[in-house]
Structure formats: C-alpha cells, structure tokens
Residue, then its C-alpha position, 0 to 999 in steps of 0.5 A: x566368785x573368786x578374784x584374781x588375787x586368789x592363789x589357788x594352789x596355796x589355798x588348796x593345800x590349806x584346805x586339804x590340811x584343814x579337811x584332814x584335821x577335821x576328818x582324822x579326829x573322827x578316827x584317831x580318838x577310837x584308838x586312844x579311848x582305852x587309855x583315856x578311860x584308864x586316865x580319866x575314868x567315866x567308862x559309862x560316858x564312853x560313847x558320848x566322847x564320839x556322840x557329842x562331836x557328831x551331835x554338834x557337827x550334825x546340828x551346825x553343818x546346815x547353819x554354817x552353810x547358810x551363813x557362808x552364803x550370806x557373809x562369804x566363805x572366808x569369815x565362816x571358815x576362820x570362825x570354824x577353825x578357831x572354835x575347833x582349835x580351841x576345843x582341841x586344846x581344851x580336850x588335851x587338858x581335860x581332867x575328867x570324862x565330863x569335861x572331855x565331852x564338853x570340850x568335844x562338843x566345842x570341837x564338833x561346833x567348829x568341825x560343823x563349819x570345816x567340811x562344808x565350807x572347804x568343799x564350797x570354797x573349792x566349788x567357788x575357786x574352780x570351774x566345773x571341769x576343774x572342780x570335778x577332779x579337785x573334789x575327787x582329790x578332796x574326797x580322798x582326804x577322808x579315805x586317807x585319814x581313816x587309814x592313818x588316824x588309828x595308826x597315828x592314834x596308836x603311836x601317840x598313845x604308846x610313845x607320847x600322851x593321849x592329849x597329843x591326838x588333840x594337840x596335833x591339830x594346832x599346827x594343821x589348823x594354823x597352816x589352814x588359817x594362814x593359807x585361807x586368810x592371806x591367799x583366798x579372796x572373794x567378792x561378797x555383797x555388802x548389803x545388809x543380811x538377814x539371819x533366820x534366827x528362829x529357823x536356825x534355833x528350831x533346826x538346832x533343837x529338833x536335830x539335837x533331839x533326833x541325834x540324842x534318840x539315836x545315841x541313847x535309845x536301844x542302849x541306855x534307854x528303851x525304845x518306848x521309854x519316857x525319855x525316848x518318846x519325849x525327845x522324839x516328840x520334841x523332834x517331830x513338833x520342832x521339825x513341823x514348826x521349822x518347815x512351816x516357818x521356812x515356807x513363810x519367810x523370805x530368807x530361810x535358813x534352808x530354802x525349801x525349793x532346793x527339795x523341788x530339784x530332782x537332782x538334789x533330792x535323789x543325790x541327798x536321799x542316796x547320800x543318806x542311804x550310803x551313810x547308813x551303809x558306811x556306818x553299818x560296815x564300820x560298826x559290824x564288819x570287824x565284829x564279824x571277822x573277830x567274833x565269827x571268823x575268829x580272826x585277830x583285831x589286826x585282820x579285822x582292821x585290814x578288812x575295813x581298811x580296804x574300804x578306805x583304799x577303794x574310796x579315794x581311788x574311785x573318788x579321784x577317778x570320778x572326777x575324770x569320769x564325770x567329764x567323760x561320761x557325765x554325772x548320771x553314768x558316773x553316779x549309776x556306776x557308783x550305785x552299782x558298786x554299792x549294790x554289788x559290794x552289799x550283795x557280796x556281804x549278803x553272801x558272806x559266811x565264816x568259810x569265805x574268810x577275811x580276804x573275801x570280806x576285804x574285797x567286798x569292803x573295797x567294792x563298797x569303797x569304790x561305790x562310795x567314792x564314785x557316788x559321793x564325789x559325783x553328787x557334790x559336783x552335780x549339786x554345786x553345778x545345779x545351784x548359784x553361788x548364793x545357794x552353793x554353801x547351803x546346798x553343799x552343807x545339806x548333802x553332807x548333813x544327810x550323810x551325817x544323819x544317815x550314819x547316825x540312823x545306820x548305827x542305831x537301826x542296825x545296832x538295834x536289829x543286831x541285839x533283837x536278832x541275838x535275843x531271838x536266837x538265844x530264846x529259840x535255843x533256850x539258853x541264858x546267854x546274855x547279849x552283852x556276853x558277845x564281847x567275850x568273842x571279840x577277846x582272843x584270850x577270853x575266847x579260850x576260856x569258854x566251853x566248846x559247846x557254849x562258844x559254838x552257840x555264841x558264834x552261831x547266834x552272832x552269825x545269825x544276827x550279823x547275817x540279818x544286818x548284812x541282809x539289811x545292808x544289801x536291801x539298802x544298797x539295792x534301794x540306792x542302786x534303784x534310786x540312781x536309775x532316776x538320777x537326771x541327765x545333767x549338762x555341765x554349765x559353760x559359765x561357771 
C-alpha cells in the first residue's frame, strides 16, 4: 500500500539501522553487566536487567502489530523508536539497579514496536518476489548483531563507559526516524478506528504473569510456591477471558480466525519450538564447552558465534530459494537442518571438541535462517494489508515466548538432573558450585576427584538438555512435513 513518493532504498537503510539498534541491545548488555554491577550494586537483581526488557517486548509486540494495522505503520514505528531512545538515554543515567530495570522496561516498551513494524513495512514496500530477498537481508541483521554486540560492549566498557552501550542507540535511532518520516509514505483509511482496550489489557496482564513465572520459578521461587501458582492462575484465567472476549467482538486485538489458517498455525508453532532451541543453545552450549571440555570463554564464544554466521547466510539464501523451489520446500530444508544440528548436539561429548560443537551450531543457524525467513514471507503472502501487522507480530511473539519457555524449561531440567546425579553419587556438592567449573582460575583449586565428579555431573545434566533439544528439533522437522504448498500471490 505504498505510494510513489516512497524512496525504498533510503527507507530500507533506515529500517536496517533501527532493527540493528533493537537487536544489538539484547546482546551488548551481557558483556557490560559485570561492570554495571560493580558500579551500581544490586547483584540479586542481575537477571531482571535482561528479563524486564524481554517482558515488555513480549507483552507489547502483538498490541503494536494491531495498532499498525489500524493507524498505519509510520506513526506506530515513530512512537516505538522515540520510547526506545528515551529508555536508552535514561539507562545511561541510572544510579542504581532498580532504576536501571525500570528504564530497561521503557526500552522494551519501545522495542516491542520496532522489530514487527520494520518487518511489516518491508512487507508493504516490496512485492512478494522482492520481499523474499529483502526479508532475508533483514534477518541477517540479527545474526550480525549477535556477533558484533558482545565485541562492541567489551570495547565500550573497557575504553569509554558502560553508559555508552545505551547511548550509542541515539544516532542510530535518529537516522532511522529521519528515513521513515521523510521517505516512507503510506495510504491509511481515514474512517474512525476502534481499539480493543479490554483485549489488549487482558493480553498484557496474562502474558506479563507468564513471563514472570518463567523468569522467577525454579530460581527465586519454587515451582509449587504460592507466588508461582498465583501468577500461573492469573495467566490461565486472563487467557481464557481474553480468548472469550476476542471471539465476541467485531474488532479484536488478535483475530482468532488467523489460527484457522493452517500455514500460520504450523509456522507459529515451529517458530515457538525454534525459539526454545535457540535459547537452549545460547544458554547452555558455552557452559558445556567451558565446564565439560575445559576450554576458555573465548573458545566457548566461538562455538556459539558460528550459529550467528550460519543464520544470516541461510536467511539471505532463503529469499532466493523461496522463489525457486517454493515456501514448503525451503521451510522443510530449514526443518531438516534444525533436526540434523540438534542430532549432532545429542551425540556431543567432551572428546569431540569445540570444533565439532561449532559445526553443529552452524548447522542449527542454517536451519534458523531458512525457516524464519520463509515463515515471515509466507505469512505476509497469506494475509491482506489490514492483517499483515498483527500476523507478523504474532509470529515474532511466538519466538519470544519460545525463548522464555526454553530458558525456564531447559534450565529447570539441568538443575533437576544435576541434583539427581549428586544424590546418586551420595556427595554433598551443591548445584551452585558448578559456577566454579566455568572459572579457569578456580578450577585449578578443586581436588582432582571432586573436579571429576563435578564434570561428570555437568556432562550428565547437559546431555539431558541436548536430548531435549534433539526431541524439539525432531518435532519441528515432523511438523514441517505438514507445511502447506503455497502459491505466490500475483497481485501484491
């Protein structure tokens, strides 16, 4: 629905800069956190610096997608970037951990708009044949940011100040705003719009409770604690009421009929499962390489960075494959790569070494790139302009939730298996003492026999995690056998 005045190359550059700004924020903070904690204190709140950003991004992504369908992409994108930049500026000025978490919430509130609206604008500006290639380039931004983020964060912390990991967003955001404000033009219906305030509120409350459970349960709360059960109950009741409400009104926040589309259902479930895989690897592969193989943090980083190399290469390739062999075959190829990569992790042991782990990680990255790009383009091809924003956001929301579930489920599985191993061995080693294995200096101070037991325990527990990843990879591959054949719309 774009008009002739839109200057696509300039808008695309602005969108890529904006996407990079939001994507790099997820990885750049990790490197700086030790310095931030040293400066602000509040180590007990450490995880909430990450979780607050994820929480707000997750609960607002769908809402922004619907607002973009109602009022146009441009105003919602502008609002999202301004909120994100406001949060970024405030984060740099935070004087304690509590304030930093609040400002990260503001950042996440803006980030919830950026990724889905950028992807939707690309869907609007380009025909489906062009879109397949451009969405592939856009997906590459995430792979590049995950490699550059930690390096950039390390340089800024060492040579400037940790505040600049937030303030570097300002020039990127301003350039993104200029490109979209002056060079992107769209036609939007002028008739009065109805916003589903109740549906949006119910969704916000229910998903907030779900994310809080994923973040807190198993670490700060027991799984059967009053807090966990209370938040879980609110989530269940909130979602039931939300779904009932959405089925009754004429302008729902999330049109339930989207879930009757076979392509959208399979793409979204597969996206959820791949979100579990990606966070499972990101969280536990470095632990395996350092704790079990005894390698350095740099080597552990290498094994994970290969995933970030495979993803953008295959995402770009997916754009060409979709046009040559179709959506179904490309998605199936992505599912096979996820199956193969997770199978290789299932076979992983200490003797295979970090290069084997790096190759396995690269294959998973290929699967992610092929499938994620294909899903987005196929979904955008399957819906009209008025549904494109919410359909795109729904797919991205499923990945965020998959990531949250992956962290909680696989982390809980790891701790249970470690406890079980130590009980069987009759040792009094605490699960928390595994941290020592990840410190090269501290490893030397552990008695040989205890060190061997700890390594065996970690190997046993992480093999269970890798088995879980393989089962999820297999399920994703089986699911994509049912991905429907799709014809590319001529009029797009």
